[in-house]
C-alpha positions, -999 to +999 in steps of 0.1 A: +080-456+069+103-429+087+140-448+087+150-453+053+167-487+054+185-494+021+218-479+040+211-489+076+239-514+087+231-510+123+205-505+145+194-503+185+163-501+190+149-504+224+122-494+252+087-492+246+068-511+222+033-500+215+028-517+176+007-543+165+029-560+135+063-573+145+079-583+110+111-572+108+113-554+069+138-562+046+170-542+050+196-554+028+225-541+040+222-545+078+249-563+100+240-556+132+208-553+148+197-548+192+166-547+203+155-538+241+118-540+235+098-540+264+055-546+263+033-516+280+000-502+294-002-493+252+005-525+237-023-553+221-024-585+238-003-609+213-023-636+198-009-673+198-011-673+166+020-660+143+008-633+133+018-610+160+060-629+167+086-609+158+091-626+130+108-630+090+145-626+104+154-637+066+142-606+055+181-593+069+205-614+045+236-593+056+230-600+094+262-608+108+256-596+149+219-603+165+211-593+199+176-594+217+172-592+252+142-573+276+119-590+253+094-597+281+082-577+318+055-571+341+034-541+347+006-531+360-028-546+345-048-517+352-024-487+339-036-467+310-020-430+297-057-414+308-058-424+346-026-442+354-021-463+385-054-475+397-051-511+398-020-528+419-027-561+404+000-569+379+006-589+342+036-608+327+042-605+294+065-614+271+071-609+232+076-639+207+099-644+186+094-671+157+133-681+148+122-707+125+142-688+099+172-681+116+192-707+099+191-689+064+213-664+076+248-671+059+265-644+073+254-645+111+286-647+136+271-635+166+242-644+182+226-631+220+196-638+232+193-626+269+158-634+288+143-654+259+116-681+259+129-719+255+093-727+234+103-697+211+142-710+207+128-745+200+125-734+168+155-728+157+168-752+132+203-747+133+229-713+133+254-732+102+276-697+107+275-685+142+307-687+159+297-665+194+263-681+210+250-662+242+219-678+256+201-674+290+164-691+286+133-689+310+108-714+306+067-700+318+060-712+359+029-712+379+048-679+396+046-661+368+007-662+368+001-673+333-030-665+312-049-673+282-023-652+264+008-667+278-003-699+270-002-727+297+030-734+326+061-751+307+081-782+310+112-775+321+143-768+297+155-798+284+181-814+254+153-810+232+155-778+234+187-773+220+189-794+189+200-770+168+234-770+184+242-800+167+233-784+133+261-755+148+297-765+136+315-732+138+302-724+170+340-714+189+326-700+221+288-704+239+274-692+275+245-709+285+219-699+311+194-726+307+159-727+328+161-691+346+135-674+359+125-643+344+123-619+375+102-581+374+144-567+394+163-577+362+147-557+341+155-525+363+189-510+350 
């Protein structure tokens, strides 16, 4: 409610995230969306239900370019705004994304999804108008210390995770990095 959305055409949003609802609002003229969001010690833990996933891409009907990066990170378990570092153990978290309506975006030409969980990408039905796709996937492995919020260790990436490519006839350029594990060192620029 702080930013007028009616005429917004380009949005870059980055840094820490401390919100409960991740629903994308209706932004009728948005052409470029670039999100580099991080969970932090202020963030609530995401539920495994879809009620707090980043969702409703269909609310961006004129989107031409989508870039999502750094939707995961490590943070110190005991870090709080009052007492700083009081527990040296670290937790893994990622922001879940619901791509199930991405195929409804009829003007989308470029998609860059960097370090996105394979189980999120698996929800993509098709990319019927996309010409350029950059995709870096990871899956939850034991080394990331998954807990009840992260869900179980995931199987490695396989062909069925990319079935949407068969329904993406306009693709001219693809850059795939499949099965990468997201390392915390990757997120310190």
